N, C-alpha and C positions, 0 to 999 in steps of 0.2 A: 658362444651364443650371442648375439647381437640386442640389446635391451632395446626394448619398444623406446622410441623416442616422443614421451607426453611432454606437454607444457615442462615440468619439474624437472626431468633430466635433460631437456635442451638446455637450460638455464644452468644445470651445473656443467654441461659438455662445453658449455659457453664462457666458463669462468678463465680459460687462460687466457683468450683473445680480449677480452673485458679489462681484464689484470693488467695486460701491456698496455691498454688505453690508459689507463688509471695511472701506471709509473710514468708514460711518456705527458701526460701532463700535468704531473706534479712537478717533474723534472723539467718541464718546458713553458708551455703557455700560461701556467700556474704557481711559477718558480716564485713569482714576487709575492703572490700571497701566503705562499711557506715559508719566505724568510721572515713577512712579515710576523707572521704567526709563532715562530720560532723565537723570536726577539722579544716577544710579548710574555711569551713565556718564562724565558732567561728573567725577567726584569719585575714579575709578578711576586709579589710575597706571601700569596696562597692560590694555589694552584686547584680545580674542582673540575672533573671528566661528567658531564651528566647527558641522560638521555633515557631513552624506555625501549625494553625487548632487545632487540640486535644490534639497536644503533647504540646502547649503554652496554653489549656483552663486546663489540667491536672497539669501544675504546680502554676496555680493560689492558690489552697488549702494550697500549702505548702507553698508559699507566704505570704498568710493572718496570717499562725499560728505563722509564726516568727515575720512578724511586731507585732503580740497580743504579743508576748514573749521580743519586745523590741529590735530585731535583722531586722534593717532597710533595705527592698529589694525592687526591684522592677519586675514584670513582661512585659517584652516588647517582639511584636513580632520581631522575628529574620529579617523580611525584612527592618522593620525601623531600628532596631540597624545595620544593614548592611548599611546600606545610607545615615541616619541621625540622626546617635549618634557618634560621635567622641571624648566624652569626658572621656570614659573607659579607663585606661591605669593601669602602673603595683600597683597594691594594690586593683585590682580590680578582682573579680571571677566570672565567668561566667557561671550559669548550663544550658547548652544547651540540649534541650530536644526532641528526634525526633525515633518516633516507629522505621523504618525502617534504621536510620543510615545514610540516603543517601540522605534526604531534600537539595533542591537545594538552599535555603537560609541561610542553618545553614551549609552547606559544605562550601558555598562562605567567609561564617563570621568566620571560625577558621583559616586561614591563618592572618586573617585582625586582630584579638583579638589577637593570640602568636605576632602579631608583634611589636603591643603594649604594651609587657607583661604580658597581661592578663591569668590568668591561667584559663583552662575549666573541668568543669565536665562534661562529656558526658553522657546521661540518654537515653539508645535505649534498645529495645528488639532484636537486631541482634548484638552478641557479635564480630563477624567479619568485622563487617562493617566499613567504612570511620570514621563515628563519633567516633565510640570506640577503634579505630588503634590511634588516631590523637588527640583525648582529654588527658589531663595529667593525671585525673581520670576516669575511664569507669565504671558505674553503668549500670549491665543487667538486666532488669525488670524483665524478668524469667516470661513471661506471657506465655500462649497458644496463638498461632498467630489468628489473625481474618480473617476471608474468604474475608469477604467484608471492612464494613466501622469500624472503630475504637471503639469498645466494651468491649472486655475481657483485651485488650491494654490500654484502656483509664481508666478504672477503677484499672488496675492492678500498671499503671504508676502513679496513685494518691495515690495508698497506697506507694510503694516504695519513691515517693519523702517525705510524710509523714511523714516515718520511720526516713529518713534523715533528715528531719527537726525538727523531734522531739529529736533527738540523738544532735544535733547540738545546742540546744535553752533548752535542760533540761527535756522539756515538759515531763508528762508520758503519755506512750501507755495506749489505752484501750487495752479492752481484745482481741487482735487480735483473739486468737481462735476462740471466738465467731463471728467475723466478717462476714466469708465466710457465718455461719448459717442465719445469720442475713439477708444475702444476697439473700441467697434461700429462706425466708419468704416472702421476698419480692417480688422477681420474681412470686411464686408460689401464692402470695395473687393476684398482678397484675393483672396475667393471668386467673384467678377466676374472678375477676370484670369484670363489662359489660363494654363493649368497650366505648370509648367517643363519642356519638351524636355531630356530625360535624354538624355548618349550610353550607349551601351552596356553599357561598362563606367567608370560616374561614379565618380571620387574626389574627394571631396567636404571641401573648408575650408570653417572659420569663420572670421573674421580680424576683429578688433576691439581697441580699448584701454581703458583705466579702465575707469568702469562698465560699459562695453560688453563686458566681459570675460565678465561673469556670462552675457548673451546667447548668448558664442560657446559658450561649453560647457555650458551646457541644452540650446543649439541641436543640437551633437555629440550630448549625449545623447540627445535625441527622435529622430534618425536611428537609432541603433544600437537604442533601445527599441520605435520605432513601427515603423521599415522595416528592420530587423537590417541595415542598410548600415552599413559603418566610415565616420567622419567623424573628421577631424582638426579639434581647436581649437588657435588658436594666437596669438597676439600678433601686429599685423598689423605692429609693427616688427621681431619677429624672423623674419618670415616674408622678410623682403628678407637675411637673412644665413644664405644658403645652403640655404631651404627651399623658395625660388623655382625651384629645379633640376629641380623635380619636372613644373613647368607644361606639359602638353600638351592636346590638344582633348579630353580627358575630364575635365579638373580642372574641378571647379564650384565658383567663389568664391564664398560667400558675404562682401563688406564690410561692418561696420557702420562707418557715417559719423555718428552721430550726436553724440559729444562735441566741443564748441564748441572746445577747446585743439588738439584733433589733426583738424580734419576736411579741413582742406587737405591733410594728409597722407594721409589715408584715402582721398578722393579721388582726389588722385595715384595711391596705389596701384590703384584701381580700374582707373584708365584705362591706370597700365602695363601690369596683368594682362590686357587686353584685348588692347592690343596684341603681345602678344608669346605670344597664344593660350591662353587661358583661357578659359573659358564664367563672367561675370562677373554676380553678381546686389549691386547695390548697395542697402543698408539707409540710411535717413536719415530719422529722426526729428527733424523740426522744431520741432514745437508744441511738444512737451513734451522741451525737452532735457536734457544734463547726463543727472544719475543718474537720473531720473525716465523718460529717455525708453525704458530698459529694461523698465518696465513693457508698453510695445507694440511695441517692434522684434522682440521674439519671435514674433510674431503671425506673420509671413510663413514663418518656420520650423516652426513649428506646422502650419501649413495643406499647406505642400510633403513635410513628414516624412509626413503622414497621405495625403497624394496620391500621395507616391511608394510608398507602402505596398499601397496598392491595386492599382497599374499592374502589381506585383510578383506581384498575388495572394495578399496578407499581409494579415489579417484584423488593420486596424491599433492597436496597441497592446496586442494580447493577446500575455501573459508565456508563454514555453513551459518556463522553467527555475526563475523564482524567485516567491514569492508578492510581491505590492503592496507589503508590508512586511519588511526582511530584519532577521530575529532571530537569525540564525546566522552566524560566522564559518565554519564548515568546511561542505564540501558544498554541495549546490543542494536546497534542497525544490522541488519540482515542485509549481504551483498546484495547487488543490483542485478 
């Protein structure tokens, strides 16, 4: 049965073509900027990735790849970096990520970082934005824009940052020409699959480790934004330390098992949760394992959140209280 192509489903299905454009740009017209950014990462004394919402979560796989390759770094919410982190100074490199390039916390952070001598790589999908203009090095993601929530720009930003992280760390790139085709196969397969049967009062948990923590947090955000449904993102190991007591027939657990280092543990968690009564969806990307799996393993969550919103009679992805770009730290601007 063909899914109705509302704006959210159109953005989901448009991801493979958008991703192809992102890859072509980063390896072609944007290659010089990628090389400059990679060199800055290699030579920085301290490295921090920062952003808000989907932009922060898109940076987590790149940070995980770099850490695994011996280049220590952290991913910190821009609001926390703005108000509570004063340790960064000359010798620190900040990779600031914002889909619009106008996110309020990121824009406020720029002069604070520059005053301290911190160099900034700005990663954005809007080449004439404030972030692109004021960063020391600007990376244009070159994704097709999203009509609503971050879908095409999310997976595009994940890929762009992983290309930079790979160049900086010497990690081999996977077959990037295959990646958009694998994404299309994942999308087509997910649309063809039966929709999730939700309990009357679902309690959604998303559990993963390593680079998949980006997918865990992005997935929870999608349930909040698209279906207005509460969802809890959590590290898989942390869930065993007490939080498992929440399990009941109403708990729907998405377990990500794409990271080779902990795959057996994550598969065990999925099995254990089934045995004690939770509903479990196992997400295991095998062709593109590790950090690159994150460009694909979010697809089932995107489609589940969109389908759930429709089953609840919600127009998926339409915001009630905020515009697409958050430019104020107080109040809630209702969308135009």
